[in-house]
N, C-alpha and C positions, 0 to 999 in steps of 0.2 A: 760326537762321543764325549768331547771334553764338557760340554754343557750339560748332558745328561748325567756325567759323574759328578759335576758340580751340584747340580739339582738334587741328586740322591743324596749327596753328603750334607747339603744344607737340610734336607728333609730329615735325616737321621740326627744331626744335632739339634734341630728345633725339637724333634720328638723327646730326645733325652732332657733337654732344658725344660720343656713345657710339660712333660708327663707328670701326672699325679699317681702313677703306679706305684710309687715307692721305691725304696732301696733295693728290693729285691729284683725288680725289673731291671733297674740300673746295672746291677752286678751281672744279670744275665747278658745284656747288651754289651757289657764290657768284656765278658768272656767270650762272646761271639766275635767281636772286633779283634781280640788277640788271635783267636784261631784263624780268622781270615788273613791277619797280617803275617802269620807264620806259615801260611799255605805257601808251598814252593812255587806254585804257578803265579801268585800274587808277588812274591819276592823277585821271581824272574822278570816279571813285567815292570816292577819298579826299577829293577837294574837296568834294563833296556831302556827305560824312559830317562834315567840318569844318564847312561852313556850317550843317548841321543841328544840330550840337552847339553853335556860337555862338547860335544862334537860341533853342535850349532854355535855355541858360545865360542869356540875356538875359531871356527871360519868366520864368525862375525868380527872378531877381534882381528884376524888377519886381514879382511877386507877393509876394515876402518883404517888399519895401520897402513895398508898399501896406497889407499885412495886419499886419506887425510892426514897420513903421518907427519908431513913436513908443515902442516897448518895447525897442528894440535899443539896446546901449550906445553912446556917442558915437563910439568909436574904429570900430566896426563900420560905422556910418552914414557916417562919413567915408571910410572905405575903399570902401564900395560906390559912393559919389558920385565918388571919384576914378577907380575903375575905369570908370564910366559916362562920364566925361569923356574918359578916355583912348580908349575904344571909339568915341566920336563923332567924334574929330578924326584919329585915325591910320587909314590905309588899310593893308590888308594886301596882300600880294603873291600871294595866292590867286586865280586867275582863269584863264580859258582863254586869255586873250591871252599869258600867260606860257609856254605849252607850245608 
């Protein structure tokens, strides 16, 4: 699915950049892209993907810290801890209540 989405995105970008249809066609494509981006289903899918990505990154950081924490340079360990502290205190604005 990821490769299909990447292909379709590349196809759309290539069409826009290589199109000789003029400004009107560009504006039409831009309007359609905005409508798609504002679609609640697309926004929810993007939100879900972002949450999944944050969870995976958090899990990976915890795994690296537990397995290799004592062997990592001090600067890396400090950076991981500072990112973990930021993650715990700051709330993001991703949520269904903002849509």
